[in-house]
N, C-alpha and C positions, 0 to 999 in steps of 0.2 A: 486583541482576543482573550488573553489571559483575565483581564477585568470581566470581560463578558461571561467567560466561564465561571470566575468567582461568584459574580453576582447572580448568575443561574443557579449554582449550588447554594448559596446563602438565601435566597428567595425560596427554593425548594424546601430548605430545612425549616424555614420560618413557617411557610405553609403548612408543613407537616405538623409542626409543634402546636400551632394555634388549632387546626383541626382535631388534634387529640386533646389539647389542654382544656379548651372551652367546654366541650361536653363532659371531661372528667371533673372540672372544678364545679359546674352545676351539680354534678352527681353526687361530689364531695359534700356539698352544702345541703343536699337534701339529706345525705346519710347522716351527718350530724344533727340535723333537725330531728330525724325519725329516732335516733338515739336518745336525743334530748326529751322527747315525748316518752319514749318507752321507759326511761329512769323516772320521768314524772308518775306514769301509771304504775309502776313497781312500788314507787313511794306511797302513793294513794293507796294500793292494795294493801301494804303492811299497815297503814294506820287504820284501814277499813276493818281488819280482824279485831283490832282492839276497842272499836266503838261499842260502848254497852247497848243494851236493849232500849233504855231510856236515856236519851243524851241530855235530858234536863234533870235527871235524878241526882240531888246532891251528895247522897252516900256513895256514889259510884263515879268518882271524878276521872277524867279522862287526861292521859298523858301523851303529848305528842312527841315524836322523836326530835332530836337536835339535827337541824339542817344548816345549810349556809344561809348567810344573812339575806342574800337575794332570792332565796327560795322560800316560798310561801306555802303554807299547810294550814287549811281551815276546814272545819267541820260543820255542815248544814244541816238543820233539821228538816222535816218534811214539809215545812213552810218555806223553805229557800231562806231562812235566816242564820246568820252566823252564830254558832254557838261557842266555837273555841279557836283559837288559831288566828291567822293572818289571812286577810281577803277582803273582797267588798262585803259590806253590812248585809246587802241583798244579794241573794244568789244571781249570777248573770245566766246567759243563754245555756252554758255548758252544765251548770248546775240543774237548771230546768229539765234539760235532756236526761240527765243522770237521774232525777227523780222518776222520769218515766220508765226507768229500768235499763238504761244503756250505758255503756262506758263511752265517754266522749273524749275528744281533744281537739284542741283548736288554737288558732293564733288570734289572740285578742288584744289590739292595740299594740304594745311593745313587749307583750308577754306570751308566753307558751302556756297553755292550761290544759291539765288532764283532769277529769272528774269521773268518779268511781260511785255507784250506789251502793248502800249498805243495806241488806235485807234479801228476800227471796221471793220469787214469784212476783205477785202484783203488790207486796207489801214492802214499800221502801221506807225504811223509817228514817234514813239519813243519807248524806252524800259527803264524800270527802273530795276535797278540791285542792290540787297541787298546780303551783305555777311557778315559773323561772323565767329571766330576762329573755326576749326572743334574740337579743344580740350575742347571746353565748355561743350558739352554734356558728354564728357569722364570724366570731372572733377565732374559734378554732379552725373555721375554714380558711380563715385569712393566713394563719399560720401555715396551714399545708399549702394554700396557695404561693405563700413566700417561697416554700421549698421548691415547689413545682417550677417557680419561676426562675430559681437558681439552677435547677436541673435543666430548663429550658436554655438559660443561657450557656450552660455548658455544652448543650447539644449543638447550639448555633456556633459557639467557639470551635467545636470540634469539626463540624461542617465546615466553618471558614478555612480550618487548617487543612482539611482534607481537599476543600475546594482549591486552595494555593497549590499544594502538591499536584492536584490532578491538572489544573490550568498549566502547571510548568511540564508537567510530563506530555500533555497533549500539544502544548505549544512548541515546545523545544524542536520535535521532528518537523514540524511545519515551517518554523523558522530556518533550521538548516536546510530544508528543501528550498525555501525562498533565497538563501545565501548561495546554494550551488546553482540553481537557476539564473541568479545574478551573475555568477562567475562566466556561466556558459553563456550569457547575453554578452559579455565583454569580451569574448572570444577564447576563454580558458576552456578548452575541449577536453582537457585532463580532469575537469572537476568531476567528483562522483559522491552520491550522496551516500552516507554510511547507514548501516542498519540501526534501528532505534529501539526495536523491540515492541513497537506497536504495529500491529499486522497491516492496518489500513495505510499508515504512513510508509510502512515498509514496501506495500505494492507500488505506491506512487514511486518511491525512490527507485524500484527496481525499473519500472517503466521509464524513469526519467534518466537512469544510467544506461539503459539499453537505447534510448533515443540519443543519448550523446555520443554512445560508441557508434552509433549508425552514422550520425552526422560527421563524427571524426573520420570515419572510413570513407565516407563519401568525398569529404574535403580533401584527405589524403590522395584519393584516387584522381580527383579533378587536379591536384596540384601535380601529381605525378604524370598526368596526360601530356602537358607540354613536354617534359623531358623525353617520354616515350614516343611521342609523334615525332618530335625532331630527330631522334634517332632512326625511328623507321623511315622517315621522309628525306634524310639527308642524302642516302645513297641514290635514291629516286631523282631527286633534284640534280644532283651533280650529273647523274648520267643523261638527264634531259639537257642540262646546259652543254655538255660535251657534245651530243648529237647536234644540237642547233649551231653550236660554234664551228663544229667541223664542216656542216653544210653550208655556213655563211662564209668560210674561208676561201680566200682568192684561189683558183684553180683546183678546188677540192672537186674530186671524182665521185662524191656521194650525191645521190638523187636527192635533192631539197625535199620533193613531196613524200618520199619514205622516211626521211628524217623526221618531217613533220608529223607523220602518222605513227611513227615510233614515239614521238614525244607525246602526241595525244594519248597513246595507249598507257605511256607512263603515267600521264596526269590523271588518267581515269583509275589506275591502280593507286595513285596517291590518294585520290578521293575515297575510294573504297576503305583504303587503310585508315584515313581519318574518320570515316563514319564508325568502322569497327572499333578502333580505339576509343571514340567518345562514346559509344554504346556501352563498350565493355566498363568505362570509367563510372558511368552513372546508373546502370542497371544492375540488378541481382544476378547471380548465375543463372544460366538457363538449363534447366533440366528436361531435355528432350533427347530422343534418340539420335545418336550422331552417326550419319551415312560416311563411314570412312572411305569407301572407294570413291565417292564423289568428290571428297575432300582431297584425296591424293590426286585425281583427275585434274583438279583445279590447279593444284601446286605445280603439277606437270607442264600444264599450259603457261603458267606465269614464268616458270624458271627454266624451261628447256632451252628457249632462245638465249638467254643470258650465258647459261652454262656452255652451250654449243659455240657461242660466240669466241670464248677463249679454249675451245678445243677439249671441253670436260662433258662427257655424256652422264645423262641423268636417267637412273633406272627406277622404275617402280615396281614393286612386288607385293602383292596381296594374296595372302593365304587364304585357304578354304575354310569354311565353318568358324568364322571368326566370332568371339564373344561379344554379346550385346555391349554397347559403349553408350554413356549418357554425357551430354555435354552441349557447348555451344559451336555452332559452325564458325562464325565469325573470331571466336577466340582460337579455334582450330587452325584457321587461316593464318592469323598472326603467329602462332607458335611454330608452323610449319615454315612460314617466310623468315622467321629469325633463325631457325636451325638452318636453312638451306642458305641463307646469306652468309652465316658463319661459316659454312662449309666452302661457300664461293671465295670469301674473303681470306681464310685461314688455312684451308685445305688444298688437295691437289689430286688430280685423277679422276676418276669416275664416282659420283654421289649417288649413292643407293638409299632409297626409302622403302623400307619393309614393314608391312602390317602382319602381326603374327599373333597366335594364341600363346599366351606365356601362363601357363597353368590357371586357366580361368579368367585371365585378365588381358585385354586388349593393349598390345604393345606396338609403338610405332618407333622404329629405329631409324636415325640419319646417320649415315657414316660415309667417310670418303677415304682416299688413299693416301692421306697426308702422313707425316712423321709421327704425329701424336701431340699430346698436350703436355706441358710441363708439370713435373710432379710437384704436388704440394701447392699449385695455383688454383685456387677458388674462382672457377671461371664463371660462376653465378652471382659474384660479388660486384654490387653497382659501384661503379667507378665514375666519378665526374669528369677526370682527365681523359675520358676515352672520346677524343673527338676525331679520331680518323675514319669514322663511318664503319668500322669493324663490327663483328658480332661479339667478342669478348667485351664484358663490362655490363653496360645498360641494357644491350640487346638480351642477352641470356638471362639477365636479371628479370627483364620485363616477361620473357617466355615463362621463367619459373612462376612469377607471381601470377600469369594467367592460368597455368597448369594446376597450382595449388587452388585458386579461386574456384576452378571447375571441379575440384575434389580429387585431382589426380597427382601424379608425381613424375617430376623430370629430373633424371640423373646421368651422369657420365658412366655408362656400361663399360666402357674400354677406352683408356687412355692413349696407349701406344701399341704397337704401330696401328695405323687406320684407325683414329678415333671414332667412336659411336656413342651418340646421345640417344637415350631410351626415354620415350615418353608412356608413361602408364596411364591409361584413360580411365575415368571412373566408371564404374559399372560391374567391375570384376569382383572377386572375393579374396584373391591371394596375389602375393607380390613375388614375381620369380627372381631368382639370384641373377645378379649382374652378368 
């Protein structure tokens, strides 16, 4: 690319120099010739004023001015015969035209000629003829052309230097973009293109960085899907296995058909969880009105049985005139499932889910009657050793990630006693105090 840019700049400069130089060179040659002819005419005029009335009178000899050796000055009588000076013995066409009463100038052979009539009106008694070599203007023009050629060489050199600098300035950002794209191709998603100061290249760099960040985020979410899905499904799989094993055990009083129905319901919930997590891992956040009442009804249907099975009631409270909420229903399902699973595994007593208006922000509280959370323990930290299927660790970390992806906030609004998690749903204007 650098060579192409340099070649283009040099060709453009050469074309510009040629387009300006050729007409200027021709005009310079014509100007020098015109100056030479004008000098010859002025010389002839000076001689003409000294020509006597009778060019052949011996008592009144003429004196011609001193001129350069290659410049000829001659005086011709009215018969076109050379009387004095240098020139052809018989007057040529310019002399004959001057005898007709006209100042003439012409290029005859290798000489420039100017002829001036001496006399007035129709009476021309003599002609002064001056001539010089025709290559004199050409020599002076050649010197000027040499200077122009030197200036043209300087212009081409300057153009080449500017072309080299411009090619480097234009090529470096593109080369840097190519290097960044190559790093991204090899899997280095942390590669980013730096600004170069070239607006067009910077626009491409911004778009490339934005695409790289988007791809990195998508891959991160895809990689986190397996961990999130395993955590969300571990408890359900364990429950299904226990139900089937208890129904299969010898002498079990459990109805095998009820166990299979419960297992099928758990598998259906697992399938919904998989679909939700996979969709959340791949799609952009959904910006749509969130039906909180329907969301809480669904959570009650899913968790009422499990909590009742261990003697723990589930209460759902929905306030009046709740503020508008924006978000994804499937993200809301997973967030509530994580919080309720956490209350089931680590809490005790009644589990209460409350939707309320908190200073213009929709807040969803999930609390239980347990002793509380340990002070200084970051329950939202993702811990790889959380293999007991509980809510602390990857589950709450997943819930917090989903909440933040939806533009909301998840926090512990009360640690002890009766721990309470508060989900502030996007769509409000202010955040309440915990």
